Legacy VTK file of the C-alpha trace (Angstrom):
# vtk DataFile Version 3.0
C-alpha trace
ASCII
DATASET POLYDATA
POINTS 528 float
0.312 -0.101 -0.423
2.711 2.362 0.096
2.461 5.315 -2.126
-0.620 4.261 -3.388
-4.278 5.695 -3.023
-6.013 1.976 -2.544
-4.825 -1.347 -2.435
-6.701 -4.488 -3.597
-5.286 -7.923 -2.683
-7.223 -10.983 -2.355
-5.780 -13.885 -0.608
-6.735 -17.793 -0.759
-6.753 -19.306 2.337
-6.631 -23.342 2.859
-10.029 -24.565 3.946
-8.764 -27.117 6.668
-8.160 -25.818 10.188
-6.252 -27.371 12.599
-8.852 -29.651 14.708
-7.630 -27.620 17.964
-8.819 -24.327 16.792
-12.318 -23.482 17.463
-14.570 -22.771 14.542
-14.690 -19.400 13.791
-17.069 -16.828 14.768
-19.138 -19.443 17.320
-19.549 -19.007 20.721
-16.782 -19.937 22.934
-17.128 -23.406 24.687
-15.188 -25.852 26.098
-14.962 -29.014 23.817
-12.473 -31.223 25.783
-15.543 -33.187 27.272
-16.286 -34.110 23.504
-12.867 -34.339 22.364
-12.334 -37.295 25.123
-15.243 -39.210 24.386
-14.249 -42.511 22.479
-17.386 -43.641 20.129
-19.215 -46.614 21.502
-19.088 -48.694 18.288
-15.951 -49.776 16.451
-16.308 -47.493 13.712
-14.974 -43.571 13.620
-17.706 -41.625 12.230
-16.766 -39.753 9.428
-15.342 -35.167 9.825
-18.099 -33.376 8.313
-16.524 -31.874 5.331
-15.267 -27.919 6.297
-17.535 -25.016 4.757
-15.882 -23.151 1.975
-14.748 -19.542 2.934
-16.787 -17.363 2.818
-15.612 -14.769 0.286
-15.697 -10.810 1.926
-14.598 -7.626 0.343
-13.820 -4.801 2.859
-13.151 -1.497 2.834
-11.128 -0.328 5.587
-8.806 2.522 6.953
-4.960 1.353 7.270
-2.676 3.451 8.102
0.254 3.279 5.151
3.322 1.559 6.545
1.127 -1.521 6.463
1.865 -3.770 3.430
-1.394 -5.476 2.962
-0.221 -7.479 -0.661
1.093 -11.136 0.983
0.160 -10.162 4.693
0.803 -12.845 7.050
-1.766 -11.381 9.415
-4.227 -11.322 7.024
-3.830 -14.906 5.741
-3.981 -15.855 9.474
-7.171 -14.237 9.850
-8.248 -16.196 6.331
-7.355 -19.408 8.276
-9.109 -18.602 11.416
-12.293 -16.740 10.458
-12.493 -19.184 7.258
-12.839 -16.572 5.102
-11.113 -14.861 1.879
-10.520 -11.329 1.843
-10.155 -9.298 -0.694
-9.139 -5.601 1.103
-8.836 -1.957 0.047
-7.073 0.223 2.043
-6.473 3.818 1.209
-4.298 5.733 3.393
-5.545 7.661 6.454
-5.156 10.979 5.508
-7.660 10.188 3.105
-9.604 8.000 3.653
-12.544 10.035 4.442
-12.519 11.680 0.624
-12.343 8.132 -0.590
-14.976 6.650 1.304
-17.444 9.552 0.214
-16.612 8.620 -3.990
-17.186 4.733 -3.134
-20.357 5.215 -1.260
-21.728 7.538 -4.019
-20.282 5.243 -6.725
-23.378 2.662 -5.603
-20.961 0.441 -6.192
-19.939 -1.284 -2.617
-18.162 -3.654 -0.996
-19.742 -6.226 1.481
-17.955 -4.477 5.048
-17.106 -0.979 5.453
-15.642 1.243 7.985
-17.014 4.371 8.850
-14.825 6.151 11.354
-17.977 8.563 12.233
-19.726 6.179 14.000
-23.513 6.758 13.944
-22.531 10.126 12.265
-24.600 12.030 10.141
-23.392 10.279 7.125
-24.625 6.795 8.159
-27.511 8.331 8.768
-27.641 9.317 4.892
-26.368 5.771 3.520
-29.148 4.397 5.389
-32.124 6.687 4.310
-30.564 6.366 0.558
-31.310 2.347 1.128
-26.925 1.723 0.730
-25.892 -0.511 4.065
-28.248 -2.603 5.378
-30.312 -2.658 8.731
-28.838 -5.147 11.246
-31.399 -5.422 14.499
-33.153 -9.083 13.300
-29.407 -10.673 13.164
-27.438 -8.937 15.930
-28.492 -11.408 18.400
-27.188 -14.283 16.271
-23.984 -13.898 17.317
-22.867 -14.079 20.857
-19.540 -12.357 20.854
-21.386 -9.496 19.279
-23.607 -9.078 21.959
-21.454 -10.018 24.670
-18.154 -7.689 23.884
-20.234 -4.633 22.551
-22.162 -3.033 25.552
-26.027 -1.854 25.340
-24.727 1.409 26.062
-22.194 1.241 22.735
-25.475 -0.387 20.963
-28.078 2.180 22.354
-25.277 5.048 21.106
-25.443 3.994 17.390
-29.238 3.158 16.459
-30.270 5.347 14.079
-32.008 8.726 14.899
-34.369 8.636 11.994
-36.114 5.241 12.573
-34.310 3.771 15.879
-32.615 0.928 13.961
-29.069 -0.304 13.876
-27.257 0.130 10.489
-23.388 -0.243 11.811
-21.716 -2.274 14.394
-19.752 -0.262 16.976
-15.821 -1.207 16.862
-15.201 -1.567 20.598
-12.405 0.662 21.940
-10.534 0.839 25.290
-10.973 3.881 27.040
-9.041 7.135 25.798
-8.209 9.823 28.068
-7.250 12.766 25.999
-4.866 14.814 27.195
-1.707 16.561 25.545
1.442 15.119 24.062
4.692 16.829 24.816
8.479 17.446 23.615
10.105 16.817 26.775
13.581 17.212 25.704
12.225 20.963 24.896
10.836 21.293 28.608
14.138 19.910 30.003
16.181 22.105 27.599
14.548 25.197 28.737
13.921 24.259 32.842
10.346 24.035 32.162
7.610 21.662 33.638
4.696 20.143 31.959
1.724 22.694 32.354
-1.090 21.932 34.198
-2.679 25.321 34.296
-3.797 27.654 31.894
-1.191 30.314 32.733
1.776 27.916 32.914
0.383 26.509 28.895
0.885 30.120 27.824
4.226 30.346 29.278
5.487 27.297 27.804
3.690 28.300 24.396
5.797 31.659 24.484
9.255 29.493 25.636
8.378 26.673 22.393
8.263 29.733 20.280
10.648 32.360 21.111
13.572 30.578 22.709
14.843 28.098 20.124
14.223 25.054 21.910
15.281 22.909 19.073
18.733 24.728 19.085
19.301 25.257 15.412
19.373 29.080 16.136
16.504 29.696 13.875
13.095 31.344 14.948
10.938 27.798 12.738
9.244 26.630 15.874
5.857 26.954 17.610
3.781 26.175 21.004
1.193 23.799 19.496
-1.056 22.456 16.212
-3.884 21.046 15.718
-5.090 19.008 12.753
-8.557 17.835 11.137
-10.197 14.449 10.753
-13.420 15.505 8.500
-14.154 16.983 5.788
-15.863 20.294 6.641
-14.857 20.703 10.591
-12.914 23.110 11.985
-9.559 21.515 13.780
-10.072 23.599 16.708
-13.069 21.176 18.070
-10.861 17.769 17.016
-10.136 16.222 20.580
-9.277 19.757 21.958
-10.589 19.366 25.731
-6.918 18.932 27.018
-7.194 22.827 26.227
-10.650 23.556 26.757
-11.100 21.824 29.896
-9.172 25.041 31.135
-12.392 26.886 30.180
-14.809 23.999 31.645
-16.086 23.731 27.966
-16.850 19.957 27.217
-16.219 19.386 23.329
-19.009 16.678 23.273
-22.779 16.465 23.637
-23.903 15.126 26.837
-21.975 17.135 29.504
-22.920 19.660 31.532
-22.347 23.527 31.684
-21.052 24.917 34.692
-24.279 25.861 36.059
-25.582 22.404 35.784
-27.876 22.685 32.708
-27.392 21.381 29.342
-26.942 23.856 26.510
-25.494 23.809 23.046
-21.703 24.687 22.873
-22.209 28.037 21.372
-24.073 28.822 24.610
-21.612 27.375 27.054
-20.006 29.800 29.346
-16.453 28.274 28.112
-16.833 29.152 24.631
-16.365 32.741 24.026
-13.325 32.587 26.265
-11.705 29.275 24.622
-11.667 30.911 21.191
-10.648 34.202 22.662
-7.662 32.414 24.032
-7.019 30.791 20.096
-7.354 34.554 19.155
-4.638 35.329 21.793
-2.047 32.318 20.746
-2.980 33.281 17.240
-1.856 37.027 17.661
0.880 36.325 19.440
1.869 34.015 16.792
2.715 31.008 18.988
0.313 28.496 16.670
1.389 26.660 14.131
-0.199 29.101 11.233
-1.005 26.283 9.108
-3.457 24.887 11.944
-6.619 25.844 10.480
-6.261 23.652 6.938
-3.611 20.867 8.519
-5.425 17.542 7.617
-5.462 14.609 10.291
-1.958 13.667 11.851
-0.111 16.785 10.210
0.379 18.007 13.545
2.056 14.815 14.148
4.122 14.914 11.776
4.914 18.470 12.562
5.846 17.104 15.853
8.308 14.240 15.351
10.057 17.298 12.701
10.771 19.331 15.488
8.364 22.379 14.756
5.708 22.489 17.347
6.119 21.236 20.835
2.338 19.869 21.642
-0.570 18.340 19.998
-3.711 16.405 21.320
-3.232 12.876 22.396
-4.553 10.306 24.283
-2.342 7.677 26.721
-1.152 5.198 24.115
-0.011 8.094 21.951
3.689 8.326 22.530
4.297 4.697 22.847
2.069 4.514 19.431
4.519 7.390 17.445
7.657 4.711 17.949
6.182 3.141 14.261
6.879 7.283 13.434
9.879 8.242 15.260
11.745 5.793 17.217
13.067 7.864 20.188
9.006 9.125 20.428
9.440 7.404 24.379
12.396 9.257 24.927
11.270 12.715 23.404
7.971 13.108 24.227
5.218 12.137 27.202
1.431 12.388 27.838
-0.129 14.634 30.050
-3.181 15.412 31.830
-6.148 17.680 30.483
-5.628 21.396 31.462
-6.930 22.504 35.339
-9.485 25.091 35.606
-9.263 28.058 37.364
-10.669 26.505 40.539
-8.175 23.523 39.873
-10.371 20.817 38.651
-8.843 19.079 35.347
-12.152 17.558 33.670
-11.637 14.255 31.187
-14.985 14.109 29.644
-15.294 10.200 28.443
-17.826 8.752 25.889
-18.372 5.526 25.160
-15.333 3.413 23.957
-15.948 2.847 20.486
-13.728 3.717 17.214
-16.124 4.233 14.401
-17.719 1.185 13.232
-18.886 -1.443 10.782
-21.543 -1.267 8.023
-22.733 -4.030 5.440
-23.689 -3.220 2.359
-27.545 -4.081 1.756
-26.837 -5.186 -1.645
-24.238 -7.924 -0.399
-25.051 -11.433 -0.588
-22.747 -12.824 2.578
-24.301 -10.603 5.143
-24.592 -13.735 7.622
-21.212 -14.639 6.608
-19.549 -11.047 7.393
-21.616 -11.056 10.838
-20.056 -14.519 11.027
-16.261 -12.783 10.767
-17.696 -9.629 12.883
-18.097 -11.717 15.675
-14.918 -13.599 15.116
-13.228 -10.149 15.297
-15.094 -9.574 18.434
-13.100 -12.409 20.518
-9.595 -12.550 22.594
-7.896 -15.015 19.728
-8.864 -12.014 16.691
-7.531 -9.500 19.143
-4.498 -11.069 19.663
-3.946 -11.897 16.697
-4.466 -8.458 15.161
-2.487 -6.520 17.889
0.805 -8.861 18.130
0.787 -10.361 14.892
1.854 -13.684 14.667
4.316 -15.816 16.881
7.660 -16.490 15.882
7.542 -13.361 12.859
6.415 -10.418 14.915
7.439 -11.647 18.625
8.857 -14.175 20.489
7.114 -14.373 23.878
3.842 -12.482 25.097
2.132 -12.338 28.934
-1.550 -11.816 28.920
-1.966 -10.236 31.736
1.253 -7.445 32.085
0.734 -7.215 28.867
4.796 -7.282 28.372
5.870 -8.567 25.015
9.410 -9.649 23.636
10.645 -9.161 20.074
13.541 -8.479 18.373
13.941 -4.910 16.532
13.629 -6.909 13.632
10.035 -8.425 14.494
9.022 -4.880 15.627
9.647 -3.541 11.984
7.879 -6.032 10.329
4.794 -5.904 12.937
4.697 -2.766 11.586
4.280 -3.514 8.021
1.818 -6.596 8.639
-0.697 -4.889 11.061
-1.670 -2.096 13.543
-4.397 -1.714 15.736
-6.043 0.218 12.904
-6.527 -3.437 11.434
-8.748 -4.714 14.289
-12.306 -5.595 14.034
-12.669 -4.595 17.729
-9.603 -2.865 19.315
-10.509 -4.149 22.755
-12.626 -7.270 24.602
-14.182 -6.383 27.791
-12.702 -3.055 27.723
-8.906 -4.256 27.052
-6.743 -4.057 24.643
-3.961 -6.668 24.304
-1.295 -4.582 23.913
0.173 -1.410 24.790
1.071 -0.398 20.950
4.430 0.588 20.993
5.782 -0.681 24.559
7.304 -3.632 23.688
10.127 -3.462 26.675
9.298 -3.592 30.280
10.974 0.438 30.430
8.112 1.328 27.702
5.082 -0.082 29.510
6.299 1.130 32.861
6.847 4.940 31.567
3.613 3.902 29.420
2.081 2.715 33.122
3.231 5.766 34.932
2.486 8.770 32.811
-1.158 7.162 32.695
-1.613 6.839 36.349
-0.155 10.670 37.035
-2.567 12.097 34.748
-5.390 10.111 36.307
-4.155 11.397 39.730
-4.899 14.902 37.841
-7.911 14.471 36.496
-11.899 14.192 37.124
-13.194 11.439 35.073
-16.654 12.407 34.049
-18.441 10.004 31.995
-20.902 11.448 29.031
-23.564 9.462 27.556
-24.013 8.761 23.692
-26.976 11.273 22.589
-29.039 10.331 20.007
-31.351 13.234 19.917
-31.907 13.543 16.318
-31.870 17.792 15.589
-28.682 18.507 17.200
-26.888 15.758 15.479
-28.309 16.302 12.024
-27.793 20.347 12.261
-24.928 19.187 9.263
-27.560 18.089 7.245
-30.558 20.029 8.028
-28.820 24.018 8.229
-25.441 23.063 6.324
-25.337 26.578 5.551
-25.783 27.794 8.613
-23.284 25.244 10.214
-20.643 26.407 7.839
-21.387 30.140 8.349
-20.670 29.489 11.888
-17.704 27.650 11.238
-16.246 30.710 9.282
-17.154 33.075 11.995
-15.407 31.396 14.358
-12.287 31.122 12.413
-12.468 34.697 11.546
-13.243 35.567 15.015
-9.589 33.962 16.118
-7.954 35.137 13.003
-8.939 38.648 13.753
-11.026 39.229 10.880
-14.199 40.327 12.878
-14.528 41.791 16.242
-16.030 39.839 18.740
-18.864 42.219 18.812
-19.495 41.267 15.600
-19.052 37.786 16.420
-21.798 37.514 19.205
-24.198 39.514 17.178
-23.848 36.725 14.686
-24.848 34.450 17.379
-27.483 36.181 18.680
-29.423 37.170 15.491
-28.617 34.056 13.718
-27.083 31.172 15.106
-29.156 30.769 18.082
-32.431 31.392 16.048
-31.774 29.013 13.880
-30.793 25.855 16.494
-33.581 26.638 19.178
-35.733 23.733 18.190
-32.547 21.473 18.213
-31.325 22.500 21.414
-34.781 22.459 23.150
-34.954 18.715 21.535
-31.729 18.025 22.864
-32.120 19.820 26.421
-35.322 17.927 26.659
-33.376 14.462 25.820
-30.694 14.539 28.262
-32.881 15.837 30.885
-35.808 13.088 30.238
-32.400 10.658 30.357
-32.016 11.615 33.903
-27.917 12.213 33.226
LINES 1 529
528 0 1 2 3 4 5 6 7 8 9 10 11 12 13 14 15 16 17 18 19 20 21 22 23 24 25 26 27 28 29 30 31 32 33 34 35 36 37 38 39 40 41 42 43 44 45 46 47 48 49 50 51 52 53 54 55 56 57 58 59 60 61 62 63 64 65 66 67 68 69 70 71 72 73 74 75 76 77 78 79 80 81 82 83 84 85 86 87 88 89 90 91 92 93 94 95 96 97 98 99 100 101 102 103 104 105 106 107 108 109 110 111 112 113 114 115 116 117 118 119 120 121 122 123 124 125 126 127 128 129 130 131 132 133 134 135 136 137 138 139 140 141 142 143 144 145 146 147 148 149 150 151 152 153 154 155 156 157 158 159 160 161 162 163 164 165 166 167 168 169 170 171 172 173 174 175 176 177 178 179 180 181 182 183 184 185 186 187 188 189 190 191 192 193 194 195 196 197 198 199 200 201 202 203 204 205 206 207 208 209 210 211 212 213 214 215 216 217 218 219 220 221 222 223 224 225 226 227 228 229 230 231 232 233 234 235 236 237 238 239 240 241 242 243 244 245 246 247 248 249 250 251 252 253 254 255 256 257 258 259 260 261 262 263 264 265 266 267 268 269 270 271 272 273 274 275 276 277 278 279 280 281 282 283 284 285 286 287 288 289 290 291 292 293 294 295 296 297 298 299 300 301 302 303 304 305 306 307 308 309 310 311 312 313 314 315 316 317 318 319 320 321 322 323 324 325 326 327 328 329 330 331 332 333 334 335 336 337 338 339 340 341 342 343 344 345 346 347 348 349 350 351 352 353 354 355 356 357 358 359 360 361 362 363 364 365 366 367 368 369 370 371 372 373 374 375 376 377 378 379 380 381 382 383 384 385 386 387 388 389 390 391 392 393 394 395 396 397 398 399 400 401 402 403 404 405 406 407 408 409 410 411 412 413 414 415 416 417 418 419 420 421 422 423 424 425 426 427 428 429 430 431 432 433 434 435 436 437 438 439 440 441 442 443 444 445 446 447 448 449 450 451 452 453 454 455 456 457 458 459 460 461 462 463 464 465 466 467 468 469 470 471 472 473 474 475 476 477 478 479 480 481 482 483 484 485 486 487 488 489 490 491 492 493 494 495 496 497 498 499 500 501 502 503 504 505 506 507 508 509 510 511 512 513 514 515 516 517 518 519 520 521 522 523 524 525 526 527
């Protein structure tokens, strides 16, 4: 897949499986008694013929380092799940674009990954009869019903007809803080900021005090990136910074007065945008932050151009795939504290997008069996660790400690990653801490996460399925775009604060009044 827009591979697999392997996609059962029972007659009953592998075409978002052709992990997946896969895997950076083109074409593969989960795109594709409703079938797949919680299922039901069109991809709970260049901090004799004032001071030092030591004014404090088309970068997992303003960036959380509101009416909304304007006015923020595509901010950090980006607790070790010195250069830190010393960590249901099945697929049940197998420990371990003897030597599931050689680590990056998983967590747990393949790295990961959790107040936020608030992008797209533009114009100084407030009062608030009322009523009724 390197250097290409898409990769299509179709691998043939052997029909026969080892007798010790549980048939893929069936419930986990203990067959020891049956295996040890001898027939009462003098003859052995013939072994039932194995079903032919199910052919499945799959469209997935996979990181560019993974080479899909002749991939040993995919071959093992095919063997264990008794499938024959054709995998089309556009690079992450333009996956959203390619997905839109694919769905518009009408020529769909069987299995399609939607990073946004049950978003407006999913609703549109369901209404256009492109993806299959799955409610009548899900109950037949025990691993799907066991590993995916009721809260997760409730969080993906269509806001239009209440049906389930997407299988949640379970994930570990991400605590979105930030990643910082620890070497820059050490050189400038600074500590990782925990308050807004400290953050501002670090921003000034990272920009003006030559933290990379090259004698050039070519560094910035902070950058963002945008994961989707038409979405402001300033709302992309930026709660590490919005927390300082008591501003949740997700629906389902209360304002400081204990009531539910749309984001634009919350007490921290204007102060947060004003702070970004200050950073921009003082040229402390990456000037390209408005146009960065997904992961460009991470690339700039690895290039020593910026010192801080948003990140969850796995980011430092996962970044080793791009920077082999990541664990020595960077550290993960908690969200910032507000003026009262409280650091709010808003946590939504632990899903990472989901899987849609084309309505015209002739293999809907086979695809569901494949996803059912994907929600087992066997599948999760294979996708995350790879193959013993190829990508690792030893693995302790209790401690998540892995032994692998440098060559095996290099091989791992080219054959699989967390992006390849069908379910990224089993019972809430990942098989590994990505990149933490030594005890030192594993201990560093645990230490940084423990320190961050001690500082943060974790607030579990429910999935919100209030139709009008979720469908603003489709019901009033021009107004949503105008609001996004007004935010950016204010940050960039093209309009005054009063002009921005006038827009909100005269245009945005009236246009969203019905949606806000439905959302507030929904949350109050839910008793959250």
